C-alpha positions in Angstrom: -20.2 13.9 -21.1 -20.8 16.3 -23.9 -19.7 19.9 -24.7 -23.0 21.4 -23.6 -22.3 20.3 -20.0 -19.1 22.3 -19.9 -18.7 25.9 -19.0 -19.3 28.0 -22.2 -15.7 29.1 -22.4 -14.4 25.5 -22.4 -14.2 23.1 -25.3 -13.6 19.5 -26.2 -10.5 18.6 -28.2 -8.8 15.5 -29.4 -5.6 14.6 -27.7 -3.8 14.4 -31.0 -4.7 18.0 -31.7 -2.8 19.3 -28.7 0.5 17.4 -29.1 3.6 18.8 -30.8 4.7 15.4 -32.2 2.7 12.3 -32.9 2.1 10.1 -29.9 4.8 7.4 -29.8 5.3 3.9 -28.4 8.3 3.2 -26.3 10.9 0.9 -27.8 9.9 -2.5 -29.2 13.1 -4.4 -28.8 13.9 -6.1 -25.5 17.1 -4.6 -24.1 19.8 -6.4 -22.2 19.0 -5.7 -18.5 21.8 -4.9 -16.0 21.8 -3.9 -12.4 22.9 -0.3 -12.9 23.0 2.3 -15.7 20.1 4.0 -17.4 16.6 3.4 -15.9 14.2 1.5 -18.3 10.6 2.3 -17.5 7.8 -0.2 -18.0 4.1 0.1 -17.3 4.5 -1.2 -13.7 6.7 1.8 -12.9 3.9 4.3 -13.6 1.4 4.8 -10.8 -0.1 7.5 -8.5 0.7 10.1 -11.2 4.4 9.5 -10.8 7.2 7.6 -12.5 8.8 5.3 -9.9 12.5 4.4 -10.3 12.5 2.4 -7.1 12.2 -1.1 -8.7 12.8 -0.4 -12.4 15.1 -2.2 -14.8 18.4 -0.8 -16.1 20.1 -0.8 -19.4 23.6 0.2 -20.6 24.4 3.8 -21.7 25.3 2.5 -25.1 21.9 0.8 -25.6 20.1 3.8 -24.2 21.8 6.1 -26.8 20.5 3.8 -29.6 17.0 3.8 -28.1 16.8 7.6 -27.4 17.3 8.4 -31.1 13.8 6.9 -31.6 12.0 7.9 -28.4 13.3 10.5 -26.0 11.3 11.4 -22.9 11.8 15.0 -21.8 10.7 17.3 -19.0 6.9 17.9 -18.9 6.2 15.0 -21.4 3.3 12.7 -20.4 3.6 8.9 -20.1 0.5 6.7 -20.4 0.4 2.9 -19.9 -1.0 1.0 -22.9 -1.0 -2.6 -21.9 -2.6 -4.5 -19.0 -3.4 -1.7 -16.5 -4.3 0.7 -19.2 -4.5 4.4 -18.4 -2.0 5.0 -15.6 -0.5 8.4 -16.3 2.4 10.5 -15.1 4.3 13.6 -15.9 8.1 13.6 -16.4 9.6 15.7 -13.6 13.3 14.8 -14.1 15.8 15.8 -16.7 17.8 12.6 -16.0 18.1 10.2 -18.8 15.8 7.2 -19.0 14.1 5.0 -21.7 10.6 3.6 -22.0 9.3 0.2 -23.1 6.7 -0.4 -25.7 4.0 -0.8 -22.9 4.2 3.0 -22.4 3.1 5.8 -24.7 5.0 9.1 -24.9 2.9 12.3 -25.2 4.5 15.7 -25.9 1.9 18.4 -25.3 1.9 21.8 -27.2 2.7 23.9 -24.1 1.3 27.0 -25.6 -2.1 25.3 -25.7 -2.2 22.8 -22.9 -0.5 22.7 -19.5 1.3 19.4 -19.1 0.1 18.8 -15.5 -3.4 19.7 -16.4 -3.3 17.2 -19.2 -2.0 14.5 -16.8 -4.9 15.2 -14.3 -7.6 15.3 -17.0 -6.4 11.9 -18.3 -6.4 10.6 -14.7 -9.9 11.9 -14.0 -13.1 9.9 -14.5 -13.9 11.5 -17.8 -10.4 10.8 -19.1 -10.4 7.2 -17.8 -13.8 6.6 -19.4 -12.4 7.9 -22.8 -9.3 5.7 -22.5 -11.5 2.7 -21.6 -13.8 3.3 -24.6 -10.8 3.3 -27.0 -9.2 0.2 -25.5 -9.5 -3.3 -26.8 -9.3 -6.6 -25.1 -7.6 -9.8 -26.2 -5.5 -11.7 -23.7 -5.2 -8.3 -21.9 -6.4 -4.7 -22.3 -4.6 -2.6 -24.8 -4.8 0.8 -26.4 -2.7 1.8 -29.5 -1.2 5.2 -30.0 -3.6 6.0 -32.9 -6.5 5.4 -30.5 -4.8 7.5 -27.8 -4.7 10.4 -30.3 -8.5 10.3 -30.7 -9.2 10.6 -26.9 -11.4 13.7 -26.3 -10.7 15.8 -23.3 -12.3 19.0 -21.9 -10.1 22.0 -22.3 -10.5 25.4 -20.5 -8.3 28.4 -21.5 -4.6 27.9 -20.6 -4.6 30.2 -17.6 -7.5 28.3 -16.1 -5.7 25.0 -16.8 -2.7 26.2 -14.8 -4.9 27.2 -11.9 -6.6 23.8 -11.8 -3.3 22.0 -12.0 -1.9 24.2 -9.2 -4.9 23.5 -7.0 -4.7 19.7 -7.5 -0.9 19.6 -7.1 -1.2 21.5 -3.8 -3.5 18.8 -2.4 -1.2 16.1 -3.7 1.9 17.7 -2.1 0.0 17.8 1.2 -0.6 14.1 0.9 3.0 13.4 -0.1 4.2 15.3 3.0 2.0 13.2 5.3 3.2 10.0 3.5 6.8 11.0 4.3 5.9 11.7 7.9 4.1 8.3 8.1 7.2 6.5 6.7 9.4 8.2 9.3 7.0 7.4 12.1 7.0 3.7 11.1 10.8 3.8 11.0 10.8 5.4 14.4 8.6 2.7 15.8 10.8 0.0 14.4 13.9 1.6 16.0 12.1 2.0 19.3 11.0 -1.7 19.2 14.5 -2.8 18.5 15.9 -0.7 21.4 13.2 -1.6 23.9 13.4 -5.4 23.3 17.2 -5.2 23.5 17.8 -2.8 26.4 14.5 -2.7 28.2 13.4 0.5 30.0 15.5 0.3 33.2 18.9 1.9 32.4 20.3 0.9 35.8 20.5 -2.7 34.5 23.2 -2.8 31.8 23.9 -6.6 31.6 22.5 -8.7 28.8 22.0 -12.3 27.8 22.6 -13.5 24.3 19.8 -15.6 22.6 19.6 -17.1 19.2 17.4 -14.2 18.2 19.4 -11.3 19.6 20.7 -9.7 22.7 18.1 -9.1 25.5 18.2 -7.7 29.1 19.8 -10.1 31.6 17.0 -9.6 34.2 14.2 -10.5 31.9 12.8 -14.1 32.1 12.4 -16.2 29.0 9.6 -18.8 29.0 7.7 -20.8 26.4 4.5 -19.0 25.3 2.3 -21.9 26.4 3.4 -21.2 30.1 1.8 -17.8 30.1 -0.9 -18.1 27.4 -3.4 -20.5 25.8 -3.3 -20.9 22.0 -6.7 -21.4 20.3 -6.8 -22.8 16.7 -9.6 -21.9 14.3 -12.2 -23.5 12.1 -11.6 -24.9 8.7 -13.6 -23.8 5.6 -15.7 -26.1 3.6 -17.0 -28.5 6.3 -20.5 -29.8 5.7 -23.1 -30.1 8.4 -26.9 -30.5 8.5 -28.5 -27.0 8.5 -30.3 -27.7 11.7 -27.0 -28.0 13.5 -25.3 -24.9 12.1 -25.2 -21.1 12.7 -23.7 -18.5 10.3 -21.2 -16.2 11.9 -18.6 -13.6 10.8 -15.1 -14.9 10.8 -11.6 -13.5 10.7 -9.5 -14.5 7.7 -5.8 -14.1 7.0 -6.5 -11.1 4.8 -8.0 -9.3 7.8 -4.8 -9.8 9.9 -2.0 -7.4 9.0 1.3 -6.6 10.7 0.4 -4.4 13.6 -3.2 -3.8 12.7 -6.5 -5.5 11.7 -8.1 -4.7 8.3 -11.8 -5.2 9.0 -13.1 -3.5 5.8 -14.4 -6.8 4.4 -15.6 -9.5 6.8 -17.0 -12.7 5.4 -19.3 -15.3 7.1 -19.0 -19.0 7.6 -21.2 -21.9 8.8 -20.2 -23.8 11.9 -22.0 -26.1 14.4 -23.8 -24.3 17.1 -22.0 -26.5 19.6 -18.6 -25.1 18.3 -19.4 -21.4 18.7 -17.7 -21.1 22.1 -14.7 -23.2 20.9 -13.9 -20.8 18.0 -15.1 -17.5 19.3 -12.7 -14.6 19.6 -12.5 -12.8 23.0 -11.5 -9.2 23.7 -7.7 -8.9 24.1 -6.9 -12.0 22.1 -3.7 -11.6 20.2 -4.5 -12.9 16.7 -1.6 -14.2 14.6 -1.4 -15.7 11.1 0.2 -19.1 10.7 1.8 -18.4 7.4 2.3 -16.1 4.3 5.2 -14.2 2.9 8.3 -14.9 5.0 8.7 -11.3 6.0 5.1 -11.2 7.3 5.1 -14.5 9.2 3.4 -14.4 12.6 1.8 -11.0 11.8 -1.1 -9.8 13.8 -2.4 -7.6 16.6 -5.0 -7.3 19.3 -8.7 -8.3 18.9 -10.8 -5.6 20.6 -14.2 -7.1 20.0 -14.9 -4.9 17.0 -17.4 -7.4 15.5 -19.8 -9.3 17.9 -19.8 -13.1 17.8 -16.8 -13.3 15.5 -14.8 -16.5 15.1 -11.6 -17.2 13.3 -10.4 -19.5 10.6 -7.8 -22.3 11.0 -5.0 -20.2 9.5 -5.2 -17.8 12.4 -4.2 -18.4 16.0 -5.9 -16.7 18.9 -3.5 -16.3 21.8 -5.1 -15.6 25.2 -2.5 -14.5 27.7 -2.5 -14.8 31.5 -2.6 -11.1 32.2 -0.9 -11.5 35.6 2.2 -12.6 33.8 1.9 -11.3 30.2 0.0 -8.4 28.8 -1.6 -9.1 25.4 -0.5 -5.6 24.1 3.1 -6.4 25.1 3.0 -9.8 23.4 1.6 -8.2 20.2 4.5 -5.8 20.0 7.1 -8.6 20.9 5.8 -10.7 18.0 6.2 -7.7 15.6 9.7 -7.0 16.8 12.9 -8.3 15.2 13.2 -10.8 18.0 9.8 -12.2 17.3 10.2 -12.3 13.5 13.7 -14.0 13.9 12.1 -16.8 16.0 9.2 -17.5 13.6 11.5 -17.5 10.5 13.9 -19.9 12.3 11.2 -22.5 12.9 9.0 -22.0 9.9 8.2 -24.6 7.3 9.2 -23.0 4.0 8.2 -23.5 0.4 9.3 -21.4 -2.6 7.5 -18.1 -1.7 5.7 -18.9 1.6 6.5 -19.8 5.2 4.2 -21.2 7.9 4.3 -22.2 11.6 2.1 -24.6 13.5 0.6 -24.4 17.0 3.5 -26.5 18.5 6.1 -23.9 17.3 3.9 -21.0 18.5 3.6 -22.6 22.0 7.3 -23.0 22.1 8.0 -19.3 21.3 10.6 -18.2 23.9 8.7 -15.2 25.2 10.6 -12.4 26.9 8.8 -11.6 30.1 9.8 -8.5 32.2 7.6 -7.6 35.1 4.2 -6.2 34.4 5.2 -2.6 35.2 7.9 -2.7 32.5 5.6 -4.3 30.1 3.2 -1.4 30.6 6.0 1.1 30.0 6.9 -0.6 26.7 3.3 -0.7 25.6 2.7 2.9 26.5 5.7 4.1 24.4 4.8 2.0 21.4 1.1 2.9 21.6 2.1 6.6 21.2 3.7 5.7 17.9 0.7 3.7 16.8 -1.7 6.6 17.6 0.4 8.9 15.5 0.6 6.4 12.7 -3.2 5.9 12.8 -3.7 9.7 12.7 -1.4 10.1 9.7 -3.1 7.3 7.9 -6.5 8.9 8.4 -5.2 12.3 7.3 -3.7 10.7 4.1 -7.0 8.9 3.4 -9.0 12.2 3.9 -6.5 14.1 1.6 -6.8 11.4 -1.0 -10.6 11.6 -0.9 -10.4 15.4 -1.2 -8.0 15.2 -4.2 -10.3 12.9 -6.1 -13.4 14.9 -5.3 -11.8 18.1 -6.4 -10.3 16.4 -9.5 -13.8 15.3 -10.7 -15.4 18.7 -10.0 -12.6 20.8 -11.5 -12.3 18.7 -14.6 -15.9 19.4 -15.7 -16.0 23.0 -14.5 -18.3 22.4 -11.6 -16.0 24.4 -9.4 -14.9 27.7 -11.0 -11.2 28.7 -10.6 -11.6 31.9 -12.6 -11.2 34.3 -9.6 -7.9 32.6 -8.8 -6.5 32.3 -12.3 -4.4 35.4 -12.4 -2.6 34.4 -9.2 -1.2 31.1 -10.5 -0.5 31.9 -14.2 
């Protein structure tokens, strides 16, 4: 993009010309980390236009005071990642003390010339990211030095218009953040409801319980091995070789498609199998698909197959559980597997390595399935489906708001959408 493509009252400037101090690296020395104290921010802690303190390292106050003499982040300063994932950017919104590592650059804008939040957004936009990429170098990993950062060119409208653009984009971001908080609360609500329902059931007149290895459950519920009320179908392995005349190419469900409580079907791959095996490995509507392994906290994850993709089969790392609907509803089983009770069982029988855990079909068939009568299963499913519908609605709203933010970001940062009529309002 060049200056002739900007509105006539805009200009291009070098980043180094709109900072009040030279752009600096974070500290070079490696501090002594502790489990409390002053946050020490690395590149991984900067994402989604924010500084995240959730999983950061900490250093002592004494060490921080030594470091802060060299590099002191302050309110409205900008942080930009320099190594690896180059170009993540955030504005400092806290006056609390923290330090930054050498992976991060500190930018102090001239606030009488450039609005800090506008600067963050312009660096986050496509034109800003392209500039950052053009100044970066690659050795073992991508890197951009502070001198190169100073030469980055950015489009710059007058200060009042910058503030209006920043306010517009921040308003959209706040709407997304509000929905994200609602989503977190709804997921927590669902988890609490599941814990309650699979502990106490839905019939308050029954108040006696039985203790199991995996938690307290209603006394009047039956407990039976899963194989007594469902069939378990294993999947096909990758990499098998057959004559072309015997094979057919079909879509197949992989571990990456099966998440905890939903299916991610955004990318479906294909596989060759024998024509004679199609029926053997085909998924059927209302199959409960479960993973055999993965991270320990996600073991046995999965949900209902609704026939979203015709003629789809599944790989051998996924089980398809086909319930006897007169005894066990597939929707109920899917929620039971997601519950603390289900997770506790799978963790107790899993084969574990350093970071992974897995189960086999024998362990799955032995799953001690809690079986209330069908009417109570239906009640539990109805309650939890209400939560799922709200979760899905919030996820769609978040995705839409995110798309809106990025569309507005790109249009506003090149002056394609004029904010001049609004400028006086938000200055």
